[in-house]
N, C-alpha and C positions, 0 to 999 in steps of 0.2 A: 290443070299448070301448079295450078299452089303444094298440091300432093310432089309433086314433080320437085317444085324448090325444095321447099321441108327437106325433102329428098339428100336431093343435093349439098343444100345447106349443113343436114346431119353428116354423110359422107365426108364434109371436107371438113368442115368440124373437130366429129373424132380425129381424124386423119388427122388435123394441125394440132391436137390437143397429145396424139400419140408423139409424135412426135419434138413437139416442147415437154413431156416428161422424157423420153429420149434423152436429148440434149440437157435435159437438168443432172439424169443419172450418170450423163456421163464428166457431164464438169463437177458433181460428189468424187467422183471415180477418181477423175485427174486431180482436183486439191486433193483427194489424202494419199495419194503416190505421191505429191511436192510436199506432201508438210510430213510426209514418213523421209524424204530425200533430203531435206533440213532438220530433220534430227539426229539423222544418222549426222552429213555433213558437223553442223554443232558437234557432236557427241566425239569422233572423229577430231575434227579441229579438238576441242577438248583434253582428251588422253594424247594427243600426241605433244599441247603445248605441256604436258604433266611429267610428260615424259624430257623434254627436255628443257625441264625445270621453272618455269615461267608457270607459278600454278597459284598466284589472282586472277593472270587472266585466264587457265586451265577452273577453274572454280564459275569465271562470272559463263565461259560457251557452257558449260557444264550445264549449271545452273537456270540460264538458257536455254537448253535444249528439255531439261524434267520439267519445265511450262509447259512443253506438248504431251509429256509423260506416256508415250506409247511400249519403253524401254520401263520402269518406276527401277528397278534390279540394277542394272547398267550405269543407271547415273547413279545410284545410291553406293555402290563398289567406288565406280568414278571420282564422288565428290567422297567416301570417305577416307580416301587414297591422299588424296590430294592436302583435305583439310591435315590430315596426321605430318602429310610434310612440309602445314604451315603451324605446325606443334598448335593445334588448333584440336586437342585431343577430348574434349566434349563433345563438339561439332562429329569427329568422324565415330564415336560412341553412337549418337543421336544417329548417324550415315548408316552405321552397318545394320541399327534394329531398323528404321525405315524399312534394310535395304531384308533381313528376315520375314518380314512381316506383309513387308509388297508382295515376294518368292517363297515360302515355305518346303516347298517342293527345292528349294534351290538350298537349303539351309548351309549345308557340306561345304559351298564357293564360298559363304557369307565368314562361315567361318575359320576355313581357308587364309581367307584376306586379313581376319584378325588374329591369325594364330600371325601370320608372316611382320602385319602392322605388328603385334606385338615383340616380335626379334628384332626390327629394324631397333625400336624403343631400348632393348636389350631386357626385356622384362620377361626375363627364361620363366620364373614361374607361372604366371598368368601364360605363358604360350605351352606350355607343359602342360595347364590343367584343362586348355583351348583342346593342342591334337588329342589329348587323350581321349577325350570326349569323341571327336573326330573318328579318330581309330576306331572305337567302339559299333561305328557306325559302320565305315566304311573298312574297312578291316588292310586289307586288299590294293587301297589305294596308293601306290608308286611314291604321292606327291607327300603324301600323309605318313609315311617312310622312310622319306625321305629325308622332310621336315625336327621327324621325332630324333634321328639317329642324330642330326645338326646341334639340335638344343640339348638330348645328353650329353655330347659331350662337353655342350660350352657348359654345363654345371656337374660334368664327372660323376655321371652317373650309371655308373659301369653295370650294376646290380640291375636297372633300368632296360641297359641297355644287353646284358647279356641276352634279357628274357625275349629282349628283339628281332634277337639272332638270327634265331631260322625266318621270319619271316624277308629280315634283310639278306637275304642269303637269293630272293628269286628275285633282287630290285637293282642288289649293284653290281660291278664286274669282280670278275676272283681276287684278281687283282686286288680291289680297296676290299672283300670279307674278306678275305686272309691278313692282310693288315687291319681293319678291327676285331677280327677273333685275336690275335696279339697283345693287341694294346689291351685287351679285355680281360686275356690272362696276366700280361702285366699287372699292374691293376689288381 
């Protein structure tokens, strides 16, 4: 009788233990996805606030999302943009550096945002340096080529535009290319 009772207790005890482990695993899984959803919601709200021009609110939302730190490069890039829009250049540079460190394989994206921020504050010389580095790493990147064209035009760097012209032929429409070629020949 004692043996049967011990087997009965072991059987139901192990079954109960298994159910408790499954319950804990499901709770952790569910908790993970709830945190992920909340973080994404904060990022989306922060980005929307930034697009509306509400940069202080955007900063708060993005910093709150960054504490969960599931996608640090997204947080850092968004915060760099928000800081730039608030004229907090040092903080913007800090977040760009954090983005580089958190995701070295995505340095082209970080450098492209850096170049865009430099262009937005009319720092054309710095933008050219950044874009040239990115162009060496991604010579066929359409966005890099268009930003280089825009920056060279702003600086009236006609010789540099002439060198870039063959690559731009694949990027621009026929009319844009013809017009740019005529401008280069004129200068």
